[in-house]
C-alpha positions in Angstrom: -38.7 -57.4 -1.1 -39.4 -53.6 0.2 -37.1 -51.7 -2.7 -35.2 -49.3 -0.9 -34.5 -45.7 -2.5 -31.3 -45.8 -4.5 -31.8 -49.2 -6.0 -33.6 -48.0 -9.0 -32.6 -44.7 -11.1 -35.0 -42.0 -10.6 -36.4 -42.0 -14.3 -37.6 -46.0 -13.8 -38.9 -44.9 -10.5 -41.0 -42.5 -11.7 -42.0 -44.6 -14.7 -43.2 -47.0 -12.0 -44.8 -44.4 -10.0 -46.8 -43.6 -13.3 -47.6 -47.5 -13.7 -48.5 -47.6 -10.0 -51.0 -44.9 -10.1 -52.7 -46.0 -13.2 -53.2 -49.8 -11.8 -54.7 -47.8 -8.5 -56.9 -46.0 -10.3 -58.1 -49.0 -12.4 -58.4 -51.2 -9.4 -60.9 -48.4 -7.5 -63.2 -48.9 -10.3 -63.0 -52.7 -10.6 -62.9 -52.3 -6.3 -66.5 -50.7 -6.7 -67.9 -53.3 -8.3 -66.0 -56.1 -6.0 -67.4 -54.3 -3.4 -70.9 -53.2 -4.6 -71.8 -56.8 -5.3 -72.1 -57.0 -9.1 -70.7 -59.3 -11.7 -70.3 -63.0 -11.3 -70.7 -65.2 -8.5 -72.3 -62.1 -6.4 -74.8 -62.6 -3.1 -74.4 -61.6 -0.1 -70.7 -62.3 0.0 -70.0 -59.8 -2.0 -72.0 -57.4 0.1 -69.7 -58.1 3.3 -66.5 -57.5 0.9 -66.2 -53.8 1.9 -65.7 -54.2 6.0 -63.5 -57.1 5.3 -61.1 -55.8 3.1 -59.5 -53.5 5.5 -59.2 -56.0 7.8 -57.3 -58.1 5.0 -55.0 -55.2 4.8 -54.4 -55.1 8.3 -53.7 -59.0 8.4 -51.5 -59.1 5.9 -49.4 -55.9 7.5 -49.2 -58.5 10.8 -47.8 -61.2 8.6 -45.6 -59.3 6.8 -43.8 -58.8 10.5 -43.5 -62.6 10.5 -40.1 -63.1 9.2 -38.8 -66.6 8.6 -36.1 -68.4 7.7 -35.5 -69.9 4.2 -31.5 -70.4 4.1 -28.6 -69.7 5.6 -29.1 -66.2 7.0 -31.4 -65.5 4.8 -35.6 -64.8 5.8 -39.1 -64.2 4.0 -42.1 -62.6 4.5 -45.6 -62.9 3.3 -46.1 -60.5 0.3 -50.1 -61.0 0.3 -51.2 -60.6 -3.4 -52.1 -63.9 -3.7 -54.2 -64.0 -0.5 -55.7 -60.7 -0.7 -56.9 -61.7 -4.5 -58.4 -64.6 -3.5 -60.0 -63.5 -0.3 -61.6 -60.4 -1.9 -61.0 -60.0 -5.3 -58.2 -58.9 -7.6 -59.1 -54.9 -7.9 -59.3 -54.8 -4.2 -56.1 -57.1 -3.6 -54.4 -54.7 -5.5 -55.9 -51.6 -3.1 -55.3 -54.2 0.1 -51.6 -54.6 -0.5 -50.8 -51.2 -2.1 -52.8 -49.7 1.7 -50.0 -51.9 3.5 -46.8 -50.6 1.0 -48.0 -47.1 1.8 -48.6 -47.4 5.5 -44.8 -49.3 5.8 -43.2 -46.7 3.8 -44.8 -43.6 5.5 -44.8 -45.1 9.4 -42.3 -47.8 9.3 -39.7 -46.3 6.7 -39.8 -49.7 5.4 -39.5 -49.4 1.7 -38.3 -45.9 -0.1 -40.5 -43.1 -0.8 -39.6 -42.6 -4.0 -39.4 -46.0 -4.8 -42.9 -46.5 -3.5 -44.3 -47.1 -7.5 -41.3 -49.5 -7.8 -42.9 -51.2 -4.6 -46.7 -51.3 -5.3 -46.1 -52.2 -9.1 -43.5 -55.4 -8.0 -45.3 -56.5 -4.7 -49.4 -55.3 -5.0 -49.8 -55.4 -9.4 -47.7 -58.2 -10.4 -48.4 -60.1 -7.3 -52.0 -60.0 -7.9 -52.1 -60.6 -11.6 -49.8 -63.4 -11.7 -51.7 -65.3 -8.7 -55.2 -64.7 -9.3 -54.5 -65.5 -13.4 -53.2 -69.2 -12.3 -55.9 -69.3 -9.5 -59.0 -68.7 -11.6 -57.4 -71.2 -14.2 -56.8 -73.9 -11.6 -60.0 -73.6 -10.0 -61.9 -74.0 -13.4 -60.2 -77.2 -14.5 -60.0 -79.0 -10.7 -62.8 -80.4 -9.2 -65.4 -78.6 -7.4 -64.9 -78.0 -4.2 -62.8 -76.6 -1.2 -59.8 -78.8 -1.4 -59.4 -77.5 -4.8 -59.5 -73.5 -3.5 -57.0 -74.3 -1.0 -54.7 -76.3 -3.7 -54.9 -73.6 -6.2 -54.5 -70.8 -3.9 -51.3 -72.8 -2.4 -50.0 -72.9 -6.6 -50.5 -69.6 -7.1 -49.1 -68.2 -4.2 -46.1 -70.0 -4.5 -45.7 -68.5 -8.3 -46.8 -65.2 -7.7 -43.2 -64.7 -5.5 -40.5 -65.5 -8.2 -42.6 -63.5 -10.4 -42.2 -60.6 -8.6 -38.7 -61.0 -8.5 -38.6 -61.5 -12.0 -40.1 -58.1 -12.1 -37.7 -56.5 -9.9 -35.4 -58.0 -12.1 -36.5 -56.3 -15.2 -36.8 -53.0 -13.2 -33.3 -52.9 -12.6 -32.0 -54.1 -15.8 -34.0 -51.2 -17.2 -32.7 -48.4 -14.2 -30.2 -50.3 -11.7 -28.0 -47.6 -10.2 -24.8 -50.1 -9.8 -23.2 -51.9 -12.5 -24.0 -55.6 -11.8 -24.9 -58.3 -14.2 -28.6 -59.0 -15.3 -27.8 -62.7 -15.3 -26.4 -62.5 -11.9 -29.4 -60.5 -10.3 -31.6 -62.8 -12.0 -30.4 -66.3 -10.6 -29.6 -65.0 -7.2 -33.3 -63.1 -6.7 -35.2 -66.3 -8.5 -33.3 -68.7 -6.4 -34.1 -67.5 -3.0 -37.4 -66.4 -3.9 -38.7 -70.0 -4.5 -38.0 -70.7 -1.3 -39.7 -67.5 -0.1 -42.6 -68.9 -2.3 -43.2 -72.0 -0.4 -43.6 -70.0 3.0 -46.0 -67.6 1.3 -47.9 -70.5 -0.6 -48.5 -72.2 3.1 -49.7 -69.0 4.8 -52.1 -68.3 2.0 -52.7 -71.9 1.8 -53.6 -72.2 5.7 -55.1 -68.9 5.7 -57.9 -69.4 2.7 -58.2 -73.0 3.8 -59.2 -71.8 7.7 -61.9 -69.1 6.1 -63.2 -71.5 3.9 -63.7 -73.8 6.7 -65.8 -71.8 8.6 -67.4 -69.1 6.1 -66.9 -69.9 2.2 -69.5 -67.6 1.3 -66.6 -64.7 2.4 -64.2 -66.1 0.2 -64.3 -64.5 -3.1 -62.5 -66.8 -5.1 -64.7 -69.4 -4.1 -68.3 -67.7 -4.9 -70.5 -70.0 -6.9 -68.9 -73.2 -5.1 -71.7 -73.3 -2.6 -75.3 -71.6 -2.4 -76.0 -69.3 0.2 -78.6 -70.8 2.9 -82.3 -70.1 1.6 -85.3 -69.9 3.9 -88.3 -70.7 1.4 -91.4 -68.8 2.1 -95.0 -69.6 0.7 -96.8 -66.4 -0.6 -100.1 -67.5 0.6 -99.2 -68.9 3.9 -101.4 -67.4 6.6 -103.5 -67.6 9.3 -105.0 -71.1 8.3 -101.3 -72.1 8.3 -101.1 -71.2 12.1 -104.0 -73.0 13.1 -102.7 -76.5 11.3 -105.2 -76.2 8.6 -104.5 -77.1 5.2 -103.3 -74.4 3.0 -104.2 -74.8 -0.9 -102.0 -75.1 -3.2 -99.5 -71.7 -4.0 -100.6 -70.2 -7.1 -96.7 -69.4 -7.6 -93.7 -71.2 -6.6 -92.3 -70.2 -3.6 -89.8 -67.6 -2.9 -86.3 -68.0 -1.7 -85.2 -65.2 0.7 -81.3 -65.1 2.1 -80.6 -65.8 4.9 -77.8 -63.2 6.2 -75.4 -64.6 8.2 -73.3 -61.8 10.8 -69.3 -61.2 10.1 -68.9 -60.2 13.3 -67.1 -63.2 14.6 -65.1 -63.4 11.6 -63.8 -60.1 11.9 -63.1 -59.9 15.5 -61.5 -63.1 15.1 -59.2 -62.0 12.4 -58.7 -58.2 13.8 -57.1 -60.8 17.1 -55.1 -62.9 14.8 -53.6 -59.9 13.4 -53.1 -58.4 16.7 -51.5 -61.2 18.0 -49.2 -61.6 15.1 -47.8 -58.1 15.0 -47.9 -57.6 19.2 -46.7 -60.7 20.0 -45.3 -63.2 17.3 -43.5 -60.4 15.7 -41.2 -60.7 18.6 -39.7 -64.3 17.5 -39.6 -63.4 13.8 -36.3 -64.0 11.9 -33.8 -61.6 12.3 -31.8 -62.2 9.2 -32.4 -60.0 5.9 -34.9 -60.9 3.6 -34.5 -62.1 0.2 -33.8 -58.5 -1.5 -31.9 -57.3 1.6 -29.7 -60.4 1.3 -29.2 -60.5 -2.7 -28.0 -56.7 -2.4 -25.4 -57.3 0.2 -24.3 -60.0 -1.7 -24.4 -58.6 -4.8 -23.4 -55.0 -4.5 -26.7 -53.7 -5.5 -27.6 -51.6 -2.4 -23.8 -49.6 -3.2 -26.0 -46.6 -3.7 -28.6 -46.9 -1.6 -30.5 -43.8 0.3 -31.2 -43.3 3.6 -34.8 -43.3 3.9 -36.3 -39.8 4.4 -38.5 -41.1 7.5 -35.6 -42.6 9.2 -36.4 -40.4 12.3 -40.1 -41.7 12.8 -41.2 -42.6 15.8 -42.1 -45.9 14.9 -38.6 -46.5 12.5 -37.8 -50.1 11.9 -40.8 -51.5 13.6 -40.4 -50.2 17.1 -41.3 -47.6 19.1 -38.8 -44.9 20.1 -37.6 -44.0 23.8 -38.9 -47.5 24.7 -36.4 -49.5 26.2 -38.1 -53.1 25.9 -37.0 -54.9 22.5 -40.4 -56.8 23.4 -42.8 -53.8 24.2 -41.1 -51.3 21.5 -41.5 -54.6 18.5 -45.3 -55.0 20.2 -46.6 -51.8 20.7 -45.3 -50.5 17.1 -47.4 -53.6 15.6 -50.4 -52.9 17.3 -50.1 -49.6 15.9 -49.6 -50.5 12.5 -52.2 -52.8 12.4 -54.9 -50.3 13.8 -53.9 -47.9 11.5 -53.9 -50.4 8.6 -57.3 -51.2 9.5 -58.4 -47.9 10.0 -57.3 -46.3 6.6 -57.6 -49.4 4.8 -61.3 -49.5 5.8 -62.1 -45.9 4.9 -60.7 -46.2 1.7 -62.9 -49.2 0.8 -66.1 -48.1 2.5 -65.6 -45.0 0.6 -65.4 -46.8 -2.7 -68.2 -48.8 -2.0 -70.4 -45.8 -1.0 -69.4 -44.0 -4.3 -70.3 -47.1 -6.4 -73.6 -47.7 -4.5 -74.6 -43.6 -5.0 -73.9 -44.0 -8.9 -76.3 -47.1 -9.2 -79.0 -44.9 -7.3 -78.2 -42.1 -9.4 -78.4 -44.1 -12.5 -81.7 -46.6 -11.3 -83.3 -42.7 -10.4 -82.2 -41.7 -14.3 -83.5 -45.0 -15.7 -86.6 -44.4 -13.8 -86.9 -40.7 -15.0 -86.7 -42.0 -18.8 -89.3 -44.4 -18.4 -91.7 -42.3 -17.2 -94.6 -41.2 -19.2 -95.1 -37.5 -20.3 -97.2 -35.3 -18.8 -99.9 -33.3 -20.2 -100.5 -29.9 -19.2 -102.8 -27.3 -20.4 -100.2 -25.9 -22.5 -99.4 -29.0 -24.3 -103.2 -29.7 -25.0 
């Protein structure tokens, strides 16, 4: 659903750009809380969100290369808003998809540069808001458990895609550059994207379910469903216990100590999966136009489409130029894209988290200073 330049006129594209910038600014502030481990259902999982958020962005980039057929002559691909919001939080999710869209537009000429604000608003903001709102509502009413989280993820992802199609129709109604009846655009967009939404739902549910099966503590939307592992230690435990002697009754209850579990294996598995999808499986993806491209061709929305400013990029159309083999050219482009998205995404999220930690430390220092008693000097005496 990447909107090219020329589909939406300049004033509406500019307004969408302002809206997207505001959403990203709000998400940066919200992501500090999600990445910093504050708020409800925080714990060890919250502390690990920063290094994993870049991985989520890279994984979404990779899976978006796997277009799947949905109807005669039409394909679809993952949007990723629901998946990102459920795995790392809604604010961080907006940033994940925004990073993906930026990399795709700049490096691969996918999605217009002047339409970047339109794409972020449509594919990042709308999908995350709709998906996470539905997800949280369902999790509250469904029985607590991993199956409920997976089912809620499926429904939320399925609805988020046609919601993005409706949002595009609204933007087209405000600033479409061709004279196509809005009712026609609405019917065509929602019809095909309901089908694409089912594919989105399946990918999202499978991914969320897989992470839940091995590390439920890493799924933002599942926090609070399971307690982290704890090691209880007695404050009076000492040499007598080691010698087998009976310890006196403790004067205070045992203190729980959270057990830290490494995320290295999950991170490596995620990177490997992204590289396999982008570097290998993408060769077998459907070559049919995606939902928006198909509707644009059939209805004439693309009559005033403009060439991408980065159409001569060495990676344009997800293929490395001057490499004769399509398999190698496409696979190498996918690997480069995964690496670039992982690097940029991880860098952004690490900076955001460090700013959060710095602000927290500063606030703690100021609070300690305010609480300190006044010093008595000879002059004051």
